C-alpha positions as CSV (number, residue, x, y, z in Angstrom):
1,X,-175.8,85.3,-50.9
2,X,-178.2,83.7,-48.0
3,X,-180.1,80.5,-49.5
4,X,-182.6,78.6,-47.1
5,X,-183.9,75.3,-47.2
6,X,-187.0,73.3,-45.4
7,X,-187.0,72.1,-41.8
8,X,-186.9,68.0,-42.9
9,X,-189.3,67.6,-39.8
10,X,-191.5,69.7,-41.4
11,X,-194.2,67.7,-43.6
12,X,-196.0,69.6,-46.2
13,X,-197.9,69.0,-49.5
14,X,-199.3,71.0,-51.9
15,X,-203.3,71.6,-52.2
16,X,-203.4,71.5,-56.5
17,X,-206.7,72.2,-56.6
18,X,-207.0,75.5,-54.1
19,X,-203.9,76.2,-55.5
20,X,-205.0,76.0,-59.2
21,X,-207.9,77.9,-58.0
22,X,-206.1,80.7,-56.8
23,X,-204.2,81.4,-59.3
24,X,-207.6,81.0,-61.7
25,X,-209.1,84.1,-59.3
26,X,-205.5,86.1,-59.8
27,X,-205.7,85.9,-63.8
28,X,-209.4,87.5,-63.3
29,X,-208.4,89.8,-61.3
30,X,-209.7,88.8,-58.5
31,X,-208.4,88.6,-54.8
32,X,-207.3,84.5,-54.2
33,X,-207.8,85.2,-50.6
34,X,-206.0,83.7,-47.6
35,X,-207.2,80.4,-49.1
36,X,-204.4,77.9,-48.4
37,X,-202.2,76.5,-51.1
38,X,-199.7,74.0,-49.0
39,X,-200.1,72.4,-46.0
40,X,-197.8,72.4,-43.1
41,X,-197.7,70.2,-40.1
42,X,-195.4,70.3,-37.6
43,X,-195.6,68.9,-34.0
44,X,-199.1,67.8,-35.0
45,X,-200.3,71.0,-35.4
46,X,-201.5,72.2,-39.0
47,X,-200.5,75.3,-41.0
48,X,-201.6,76.4,-44.3
49,X,-199.9,78.9,-46.3
50,X,-201.9,81.6,-48.7
51,X,-200.5,81.5,-52.6
52,X,-197.5,83.5,-52.6
53,X,-196.4,81.8,-49.0
54,X,-197.1,78.7,-51.0
55,X,-195.0,79.4,-53.8
56,X,-192.0,80.6,-51.7
57,X,-192.0,77.6,-50.0
58,X,-191.8,75.2,-52.8
59,X,-189.1,77.3,-53.8
60,X,-187.3,77.1,-50.5
61,X,-185.5,74.2,-51.7
62,X,-181.6,74.4,-50.6
63,X,-180.6,75.7,-54.2
64,X,-182.0,79.0,-54.6
65,X,-181.1,82.1,-52.8
66,X,-183.9,85.1,-51.7
67,X,-182.9,86.9,-54.6
68,X,-183.7,84.0,-57.0
69,X,-187.1,83.7,-55.3
70,X,-187.6,86.8,-55.8
71,X,-186.6,87.0,-59.2
72,X,-188.9,84.0,-60.2
73,X,-191.8,85.4,-58.0
74,X,-191.4,88.4,-60.1
75,X,-191.7,86.6,-63.2
76,X,-194.8,85.0,-62.3
77,X,-196.8,87.8,-60.4
78,X,-197.2,91.2,-61.5
79,X,-195.6,92.7,-58.0
80,X,-192.8,95.6,-57.4
81,X,-189.3,94.0,-57.6
82,X,-189.1,96.2,-53.6
83,X,-192.6,94.5,-52.4
84,X,-191.6,90.9,-53.0
85,X,-188.5,91.5,-51.5
86,X,-189.6,92.9,-48.5
87,X,-192.3,90.1,-48.4
88,X,-189.8,87.3,-49.2
89,X,-187.8,88.9,-46.4
90,X,-190.3,89.0,-43.7
91,X,-192.1,85.7,-44.6
92,X,-188.7,83.8,-44.3
93,X,-187.5,85.5,-41.3
94,X,-190.8,84.4,-39.8
95,X,-190.3,80.4,-40.4
96,X,-186.4,81.0,-39.4
97,X,-188.1,81.7,-36.0
98,X,-190.1,79.1,-36.2
99,X,-188.0,76.7,-37.2
100,X,-189.5,75.5,-40.5
101,X,-186.2,76.6,-42.5
102,X,-182.7,75.7,-41.9
103,X,-179.4,77.6,-43.1
104,X,-178.2,75.8,-45.3
């Protein structure tokens, strides 16, 4: 069971208004786009995560396995489980390579 947590050196915040707008667009059947819902600051550089990436980031709290995160995403978003598994694995692999996530 893989459990990851955020690197404490990464400063981050949820952009609540943008998150709400993206969720409203999704609920209306529209594409929420790549609008940043979570901002990360790493070594003075700002990065934005889209709705799904931001949701995954928020769930990476060091207590949930990747399977738990996939289950929570499946409950919130209408996407096939196999697609979610692949997306979560690809996303977390990228963040591990960047040093933004750590193994617990």
